[in-house]
C-alpha positions in Angstrom: 41.1 -65.6 18.0 40.3 -62.7 16.2 42.9 -60.1 16.1 42.1 -57.1 18.2 42.4 -53.8 16.5 44.7 -51.3 18.0 42.9 -48.2 19.7 44.6 -46.0 17.6 42.9 -47.4 14.5 39.5 -47.1 16.3 40.1 -43.6 17.3 41.3 -41.9 14.0 38.4 -44.0 12.3 36.2 -42.1 14.3 38.0 -38.7 14.1 37.8 -39.1 10.4 33.9 -40.0 10.5 32.9 -37.0 12.9 35.2 -34.7 10.4 33.5 -36.0 7.3 30.0 -35.6 9.0 30.8 -32.2 9.8 31.9 -31.2 6.4 28.6 -32.8 4.9 26.7 -30.8 7.4 28.8 -27.3 6.3 27.9 -27.9 2.5 23.9 -28.3 3.7 23.9 -25.3 5.9 23.2 -21.9 4.5 25.9 -19.7 4.0 25.9 -16.2 5.4 24.4 -15.0 2.1 21.4 -17.6 2.0 21.0 -16.7 5.8 20.4 -13.0 4.9 17.7 -14.2 2.1 15.3 -15.8 4.7 15.4 -12.9 7.3 12.2 -11.0 7.5 12.1 -7.6 5.7 11.9 -6.1 9.5 15.0 -7.8 10.6 17.1 -6.5 7.2 15.5 -3.0 7.9 16.7 -2.6 11.1 20.1 -4.7 11.1 20.9 -1.6 8.7 21.5 -4.0 5.9 19.0 -1.8 3.8 18.6 1.8 4.3 16.5 4.7 2.8 17.6 8.0 2.1 16.0 11.5 2.9 14.5 11.2 6.2 11.4 9.5 4.6 8.9 10.1 7.5 6.1 7.2 5.7 9.1 4.8 5.1 10.1 5.3 9.0 6.6 4.6 10.2 5.9 1.7 7.7 9.0 0.1 8.7 7.2 -1.2 11.7 3.7 -1.6 9.9 4.3 -2.9 6.6 8.1 -3.8 6.3 7.9 -5.7 3.3 6.9 -3.0 1.4 9.4 -0.3 2.8 12.0 -3.4 1.9 10.9 -3.1 -1.5 10.9 0.4 -2.1 14.5 0.3 0.1 15.8 -1.7 -2.3 14.5 0.1 -5.7 16.0 2.4 -8.1 13.4 5.0 -6.9 15.0 5.2 -3.5 18.4 5.1 -4.7 17.6 8.2 -6.6 16.1 10.0 -4.1 12.3 9.6 -4.6 10.5 9.5 -1.5 7.0 7.9 -1.1 5.4 11.2 -0.6 6.5 12.2 -4.0 4.0 9.2 -5.3 1.4 9.0 -2.6 0.9 13.0 -1.3 -1.4 14.4 -3.4 -3.4 17.9 -3.5 -6.4 18.7 -1.4 -8.7 18.7 -4.1 -7.5 15.2 -5.5 -10.9 13.2 -5.2 -8.8 9.9 -5.2 -7.3 11.3 -2.0 -7.7 10.7 2.1 -6.1 11.9 4.9 -3.7 9.5 6.5 -2.0 10.4 9.7 -1.6 14.0 9.0 -1.0 13.3 5.4 -3.4 13.9 2.6 -2.7 10.6 0.0 -3.7 8.6 -2.3 -3.2 4.8 -1.9 -3.4 4.2 -5.6 -0.9 6.5 -7.6 -2.0 7.1 -11.0 -0.2 7.9 -14.4 -1.0 11.5 -13.3 1.6 11.1 -10.3 3.9 9.3 -12.5 3.8 11.6 -15.3 5.3 14.5 -12.9 8.6 12.6 -13.4 7.8 10.2 -16.7 6.5 12.4 -19.0 6.9 10.8 -22.3 6.2 7.4 -20.8 2.9 8.7 -19.4 2.0 10.3 -22.6 2.4 7.2 -24.8 0.9 4.9 -22.4 -2.3 7.1 -22.5 -2.3 6.9 -26.3 -1.7 3.1 -26.6 -4.3 0.4 -26.5 -3.0 -0.3 -22.8 -5.1 2.9 -22.1 -8.4 4.0 -22.6 -9.3 1.1 -25.5 -8.5 -1.2 -23.0 -11.6 -0.4 -20.4 -13.6 0.6 -23.3 -13.9 -3.0 -24.5 -15.7 -3.6 -21.4 -18.0 -0.8 -20.8 -17.9 1.5 -24.2 -17.6 5.0 -22.8 -19.8 5.0 -19.8 -17.1 5.3 -17.2 -15.2 8.1 -19.2 -15.4 11.7 -18.6 -15.7 14.1 -21.8 -12.1 14.6 -21.7 -11.1 11.2 -21.4 -13.4 9.9 -23.8 -11.8 12.8 -26.3 -8.3 11.4 -25.7 -9.0 8.0 -26.4 -10.9 8.9 -29.4 -7.4 10.7 -30.8 -5.4 7.6 -30.6 -4.2 7.5 -34.3 -3.1 4.1 -34.0 -6.9 3.1 -33.3 -8.5 5.1 -35.9 -10.0 3.0 -38.7 -11.7 5.0 -41.0 -15.7 5.8 -41.0 -16.2 3.0 -38.5 -13.9 5.1 -35.9 -12.1 2.8 -32.9 -12.4 -0.9 -33.4 -13.5 -1.7 -30.0 -15.9 1.3 -29.4 -18.6 -1.2 -28.7 -19.0 -2.8 -25.3 -18.4 -6.4 -25.0 -21.9 -8.0 -24.2 -20.1 -10.8 -22.0 -19.2 -8.0 -19.4 -23.1 -7.2 -19.1 -24.0 -10.7 -19.0 -22.0 -11.8 -16.2 -22.2 -8.6 -14.0 -20.6 -7.4 -11.0 -20.7 -10.9 -9.4 -18.3 -11.9 -11.9 -16.2 -9.4 -13.7 -14.3 -7.9 -11.2 -12.2 -10.6 -10.4 -12.5 -12.0 -14.2 -11.9 -9.7 -17.2 -12.3 -6.1 -15.3 -9.1 -7.4 -13.4 -6.9 -7.5 -16.7 -8.7 -4.3 -18.7 -8.5 -2.0 -15.8 -4.8 -1.4 -17.1 -6.8 1.2 -18.8 -9.6 2.3 -16.4 -10.2 5.9 -16.4 -9.7 7.7 -12.9 -11.2 10.2 -11.0 -8.1 13.1 -11.3 -8.5 12.9 -15.0 -5.7 10.3 -16.2 -6.2 7.2 -17.7 -4.9 3.6 -16.6 -2.8 2.0 -14.1 1.0 1.6 -14.3 1.2 -0.6 -11.4 -0.4 -3.5 -13.6 3.0 -4.1 -14.9 5.0 -2.3 -12.7 4.3 -4.5 -9.6 5.3 -2.2 -6.8 7.2 -1.2 -4.8 10.8 -2.4 -6.5 9.9 -1.0 -9.6 12.6 -3.3 -11.4 13.6 -3.7 -14.9 14.4 -7.0 -14.6 10.8 -7.5 -13.6 8.9 -5.8 -16.7 11.4 -7.2 -19.2 10.6 -11.0 -18.1 7.5 -12.4 -20.0 5.9 -13.7 -16.7 4.4 -10.0 -16.3 2.6 -9.9 -19.3 1.6 -13.5 -18.8 -0.5 -12.1 -16.4 -3.1 -11.1 -18.6 -1.8 -12.5 -22.3 -2.9 -16.1 -21.7 -5.5 -18.4 -21.9 -7.7 -19.4 -25.2 -8.6 -16.0 -26.6 -4.7 -14.5 -26.7 -2.2 -17.4 -25.7 0.7 -15.3 -26.1 2.7 -16.5 -23.0 2.0 -20.2 -24.3 3.3 -19.7 -27.8 6.0 -17.6 -26.5 7.0 -20.6 -24.2 6.6 -22.9 -27.5 8.8 -20.8 -29.5 12.7 -21.1 -29.9 12.7 -17.6 -28.1 11.1 -19.0 -25.1 13.4 -22.1 -25.3 16.3 -19.7 -24.8 14.7 -17.7 -22.1 14.0 -20.6 -20.2 17.4 -22.4 -20.4 19.6 -19.5 -20.6 17.6 -16.4 -19.1 19.1 -16.6 -15.7 22.3 -15.3 -17.6 21.2 -12.5 -19.5 21.8 -8.7 -17.8 18.3 -7.9 -17.4 19.2 -4.5 -15.2 20.7 -3.1 -18.1 19.9 0.8 -18.3 16.7 1.3 -20.9 17.5 2.3 -24.4 20.8 0.5 -24.2 19.8 -3.4 -24.8 21.7 -5.3 -27.1 22.0 -8.9 -27.9 25.0 -9.0 -25.8 22.4 -8.4 -23.0 20.0 -10.7 -24.3 20.4 -12.9 -27.3 16.9 -13.7 -27.8 13.7 -11.4 -27.0 11.1 -11.4 -24.7 7.8 -9.7 -25.2 9.3 -6.5 -23.9 12.2 -6.4 -26.3 9.8 -7.0 -29.3 7.2 -4.5 -28.4 8.6 -1.8 -26.1 12.3 -1.8 -25.5 14.9 0.5 -26.9 16.9 -2.4 -28.9 19.2 -1.9 -31.4 18.1 0.8 -33.9 14.8 1.2 -32.4 13.8 3.6 -29.1 11.8 2.8 -26.1 8.0 3.0 -26.0 5.1 2.6 -24.2 2.9 2.6 -27.2 2.4 -1.3 -27.6 0.8 -0.9 -31.1 3.9 0.9 -33.1 5.5 -2.2 -34.2 2.1 -4.0 -35.2 0.9 -4.5 -38.4 -2.2 -5.5 -38.1 -5.7 -5.8 -35.7 -5.0 -9.4 -35.1 -7.2 -9.3 -32.1 -10.2 -8.4 -34.5 -12.5 -11.2 -36.1 -11.3 -9.7 -39.2 -7.8 -8.8 -39.2 -7.0 -5.6 -41.4 -4.1 -3.3 -41.7 -3.5 -1.2 -39.0 -2.7 2.8 -39.8 0.9 3.0 -40.6 0.9 -0.6 -40.5 3.8 -1.0 -43.1 6.0 1.5 -41.1 4.9 -0.6 -37.7 6.0 -3.3 -39.7 9.3 -1.9 -40.9 9.9 -1.3 -37.5 9.1 -4.6 -36.0 11.5 -6.1 -38.4 14.4 -3.8 -37.2 14.2 -5.3 -34.1 14.6 -9.2 -35.5 17.1 -7.8 -37.7 19.6 -8.0 -34.8 19.6 -11.6 -34.9 17.8 -12.6 -38.2 18.9 -12.6 -41.7 16.5 -10.7 -44.4 15.4 -13.4 -46.0 14.3 -15.3 -42.8 12.3 -12.1 -41.7 10.7 -12.0 -45.1 9.8 -15.7 -45.0 8.3 -15.4 -41.3 6.2 -12.5 -42.5 5.0 -14.3 -45.3 3.8 -17.3 -43.8 2.1 -15.1 -41.2 0.5 -13.5 -43.6 -0.8 -16.1 -45.4 -2.4 -18.0 -42.1 -4.1 -14.6 -41.5 -5.7 -14.2 -44.8 -6.8 -17.8 -44.7 -8.3 -17.3 -40.9 -9.9 -13.8 -42.3 -11.8 -16.1 -45.0 -13.2 -18.7 -42.6 -14.0 -16.3 -40.2 -16.2 -13.9 -42.6 -17.7 -17.4 -43.8 -19.2 -18.1 -40.3 -20.1 -14.1 -39.9 -21.8 -14.3 -43.2 -23.7 -17.6 -42.1 -24.8 -15.9 -38.5 -25.7 -12.3 -40.6 -27.9 -14.4 -42.9 -29.8 -16.3 -39.8 -30.4 -12.7 -38.1 -31.6 -11.3 -41.6 -34.3 -14.0 -42.2 -35.4 -14.1 -38.9 -34.3 -17.5 -38.0 -32.4 -16.4 -34.8 -32.2 -13.1 -32.7 -29.7 -10.3 -33.1 -29.5 -10.4 -29.0 -25.7 -11.3 -28.7 -25.2 -15.1 -27.2 -28.9 -15.7 -27.2 -28.5 -18.9 -29.2 -26.1 -21.3 -29.0 -24.8 -20.9 -32.4 -23.7 -17.2 -31.4 -21.5 -19.0 -29.0 -19.9 -21.5 -31.6 -19.7 -18.4 -34.1 -18.1 -16.3 -31.3 -15.5 -19.3 -30.1 -14.4 -19.4 -33.5 -12.7 -16.4 -34.3 -12.2 -15.1 -30.6 -10.5 -18.6 -29.7 -9.3 -20.3 -32.8 -8.7 -17.3 -35.2 -7.1 -15.5 -33.0 -4.7 -18.2 -31.4 -3.9 -19.0 -34.9 -2.7 -15.5 -35.9 -1.1 -14.9 -32.9 0.8 -17.9 -33.2 1.9 -17.4 -36.6 3.8 -14.2 -36.1 5.3 -15.6 -32.7 6.5 -18.9 -34.7 4.3 -21.3 -32.5 3.6 -24.2 -35.0 1.7 -26.0 -32.6 -0.5 -23.2 -31.7 -1.4 -22.4 -35.3 -2.3 -26.0 -36.4 -3.9 -27.8 -33.1 -5.0 -24.9 -30.6 -5.7 -22.7 -34.0 -6.6 -23.9 -37.6 -7.9 -27.3 -37.1 -10.4 -26.5 -34.5 -11.5 -23.3 -36.2 -12.2 -25.8 -39.2 -14.3 -27.9 -37.2 -16.0 -25.1 -35.5 -17.2 -23.6 -38.8 -18.5 -27.1 -39.9 -20.1 -27.2 -36.6 -21.9 -23.8 -37.6 -22.7 -24.9 -41.0 -24.4 -28.0 -39.8 -26.6 -26.4 -37.2 -27.7 -23.4 -39.4 -29.0 -25.6 -41.7 -31.0 -27.4 -39.2 -32.3 -24.0 -37.9 -33.4 -23.1 -41.0 -34.8 -26.4 -41.6 -36.8 -26.0 -38.2 -37.7 -22.4 -39.2 -39.2 -23.5 -42.3 -40.8 -26.0 -40.5 -42.5 -24.0 -38.2 -43.5 -21.4 -40.5 -45.4 -24.0 -42.7 -47.4 -25.1 -39.5 
């Protein structure tokens, strides 16, 4: 006969199971803090978890209409500093970008003119940078610029290059070829960072400072730059991810002090750099800047890369950033290798350019942009592969130097040579007939 199990054992076991199950469920259910994270912005505002100061009439109304935006604003450093919605959005009656809204005359898209009321130095640096007028001019030339805006853009010292003026002064033929059915959703979206505004200002701060949090952490992380600086013609985000700097960011970045005050960043806050650290941040002995070219030596975006004005001074500034972590011999070696890659690419690109120029001169092909396949091939050679190899050499992305850069460049050059020979033969044959 089977031995009967005492009732006390059964009851005790059942109680134990229930307790263990309860403990398990408690570990899986969200804590109070996690519950707060998934609450709607409206409930967080109405419950008093977040508040805004100064009796902001816009925020009072919009917490019912667009609570997420108000929540972003309410948690921002702007709100904590007493900046109201009206300080950025209300404009003068004569502002061509303004309109009536519930008894206020506002702009829905604050421009650098609004930002410049407080951020004077930053706005001035931005307006004299490649992110400003030159970015939009690369698409349209000066068609959309007022005389004053054109004069400002032409005055940018960092972009002046001898008698040829500004390297990007010629409008891009692809922009006109694709037209309004494509460009607003394509190249125009990124290049609009430098679009001239009707109020006389240039550019759009919101392209980087995504509203309405105005977060230091957000603009210091590489993803914000990666909105535009990615893809086959300027794969900086991809190159960064491959580099040692990118690996450190991916594996350790969650522990970095992203909210350190501007100008006070050190290696204790960020043991490895992001895009902003190298190009804009106050770091070590370098001050903050919104002029993104002040630490760059060469025009790497161009088909043939030449030194920028003040190139050596810019190089010393960038190397000053590097020196916070690296020895001088190491920095020198990295730059020597990158300069060598750039020189190599320049030679190959010039060879292709000379081939195309010769075909045009001898009337084998037309000079009209992208009218022939060989024109596309020659463009890809420098715009994709040449650029990639040069960017990657300075950013330490060896795979992008080699297999996304130099190798396809050489393959493309060989194709250009073979096609040029074929076109010349066909041209001679046609002339004989």
